[in-house]
C-alpha positions as CSV (number, residue, x, y, z in Angstrom):
1,M,0.0,0.0,0.0
2,S,2.7,2.5,0.9
3,N,4.5,1.8,-2.4
4,T,1.4,3.0,-4.1
5,I,1.2,6.1,-2.0
6,Y,4.8,7.0,-2.7
7,S,4.5,6.3,-6.4
8,I,1.5,8.7,-6.5
9,Q,3.5,11.2,-4.5
10,E,6.4,11.0,-6.9
11,K,4.1,11.5,-9.9
12,L,2.6,14.5,-8.2
13,D,6.0,15.9,-7.4
14,S,7.2,15.6,-11.0
15,I,4.0,17.2,-12.4
16,L,3.9,20.1,-9.9
17,D,7.8,20.4,-9.9
18,I,7.9,20.4,-6.1
19,E,10.1,17.3,-5.5
20,G,10.9,16.6,-1.8
21,Q,9.0,19.6,-0.3
22,Y,6.6,17.4,1.5
23,I,6.4,13.8,2.6
24,I,3.5,11.6,3.2
25,P,4.1,9.9,6.5
26,D,4.3,6.1,6.8
27,A,1.2,4.3,8.0
28,E,3.2,2.9,10.9
29,L,3.4,6.3,12.4
30,F,-0.3,6.3,13.0
31,D,-1.2,4.0,15.9
32,T,-4.9,3.1,15.6
33,S,-4.9,0.3,18.1
34,D,-6.8,2.3,20.6
35,Y,-9.5,3.4,18.1
36,P,-12.8,1.7,18.1
37,N,-12.7,-1.3,15.7
38,D,-8.9,-0.9,15.7
39,G,-9.2,2.0,13.2
40,K,-10.7,-0.4,10.6
41,G,-14.1,-0.1,8.9
42,S,-16.0,2.7,7.5
43,G,-14.6,5.4,9.8
44,H,-17.6,5.4,12.0
45,F,-17.3,4.6,15.7
46,D,-19.0,1.4,16.9
47,R,-21.3,2.5,19.7
48,T,-23.0,-0.8,20.4
49,D,-21.4,-1.1,23.8
50,M,-22.0,2.5,24.8
51,S,-25.1,3.6,26.6
52,P,-26.7,7.0,26.3
53,W,-25.6,9.7,28.7
54,N,-29.1,10.0,30.2
55,K,-29.9,6.3,30.5
56,G,-31.7,5.8,33.8
57,L,-31.2,9.4,34.7
58,T,-34.3,11.1,36.0
59,G,-34.9,14.6,37.2
60,C,-32.1,16.1,35.1
61,Y,-34.3,18.9,33.8
62,T,-36.0,21.5,36.0
63,Q,-39.8,22.0,35.8
64,E,-39.1,25.4,34.2
65,A,-36.9,23.8,31.5
66,L,-39.5,21.1,30.8
67,K,-42.2,23.8,30.5
68,S,-40.0,25.8,28.2
69,M,-39.3,22.8,25.9
70,S,-43.0,22.0,25.9
71,D,-44.0,25.5,25.0
72,A,-41.5,25.7,22.2
73,K,-43.2,22.7,20.4
74,A,-46.7,23.8,21.2
75,G,-48.8,24.4,18.1
76,W,-46.0,23.1,15.7
77,K,-47.4,21.2,12.8
78,P,-45.4,19.6,10.1
79,T,-45.9,21.1,6.6
80,K,-46.8,19.0,3.6
81,E,-43.3,19.4,2.3
82,H,-41.9,18.2,5.6
83,N,-44.2,15.1,5.5
84,E,-43.3,14.4,1.9
85,K,-39.6,14.7,2.7
86,N,-40.0,12.2,5.6
87,R,-42.0,9.9,3.4
88,K,-39.4,9.8,0.7
89,S,-36.6,9.3,3.2
90,N,-38.1,6.0,4.3
91,L,-39.0,4.5,0.9
92,G,-37.5,1.3,-0.4
93,S,-34.1,0.3,0.8
94,N,-34.0,3.3,3.2
95,N,-36.8,1.7,5.3
96,H,-35.5,-0.1,8.3
97,F,-37.7,-3.1,7.7
98,Y,-36.9,-3.3,3.9
99,G,-36.3,-6.9,2.9
100,K,-37.2,-8.3,6.3
101,K,-40.2,-10.4,7.3
102,H,-42.0,-10.9,10.6
103,T,-41.3,-14.2,12.3
104,P,-44.2,-16.6,12.8
105,E,-43.9,-15.9,16.6
106,S,-44.2,-12.1,16.1
107,I,-47.2,-12.6,13.8
108,E,-48.9,-14.7,16.4
109,K,-48.1,-12.1,19.1
110,M,-49.6,-9.3,16.9
111,S,-52.6,-11.4,16.2
112,K,-53.2,-12.0,19.9
113,S,-52.8,-8.4,20.8
114,S,-55.5,-7.3,18.3
115,T,-57.9,-10.1,19.0
116,G,-61.1,-8.8,20.7
117,K,-60.5,-5.2,19.9
118,K,-63.4,-3.5,18.1
119,M,-63.1,-0.7,15.6
120,S,-65.3,2.3,15.8
121,A,-68.2,2.4,13.3
122,A,-66.5,5.3,11.4
123,S,-63.2,3.4,11.1
124,S,-65.0,0.2,10.2
125,E,-66.9,1.9,7.4
126,K,-63.8,3.7,6.2
127,K,-61.9,0.4,6.0
128,R,-64.8,-1.3,4.2
129,Q,-64.9,1.5,1.5
130,K,-61.1,1.2,1.0
131,M,-61.4,-2.6,0.5
132,L,-64.3,-2.1,-2.0
133,I,-62.2,0.3,-4.0
134,Y,-59.2,-2.1,-3.9
135,W,-61.2,-5.1,-5.0
136,Q,-63.0,-3.2,-7.8
137,A,-59.7,-2.0,-9.1
138,R,-58.3,-5.5,-8.9
139,K,-61.2,-7.0,-10.8
140,Q,-60.7,-4.5,-13.7
141,K,-57.1,-5.7,-14.2
């Protein structure tokens, strides 16, 4: 690897006519053994073994600070552009569940949690209308 670096440096030196004015240091000079992942990988730190600074911490904000943060968000509504940007950012391979499937156990668990729950009349009618539209469109194909 270092031969490649030095050959590139020599070519640049000859093109720019600045031979020997700077030197690319050897890779051995940079000790990355104490870096996360030993300095290997995509350059991002592996934070899987780190916990958030506020994990288990309660009472770190005063009541005034909490009220101030709450008031700052009061009345805020996302714009259509904001919603569209969020929608696009989670489409396809950007979606965290893209290419994955629920396990049979998780499907069973979801089924049990929704068993016995009743939809409101309005929600039920809305769902029925959507299903009618879907099946009519499917028949026309």
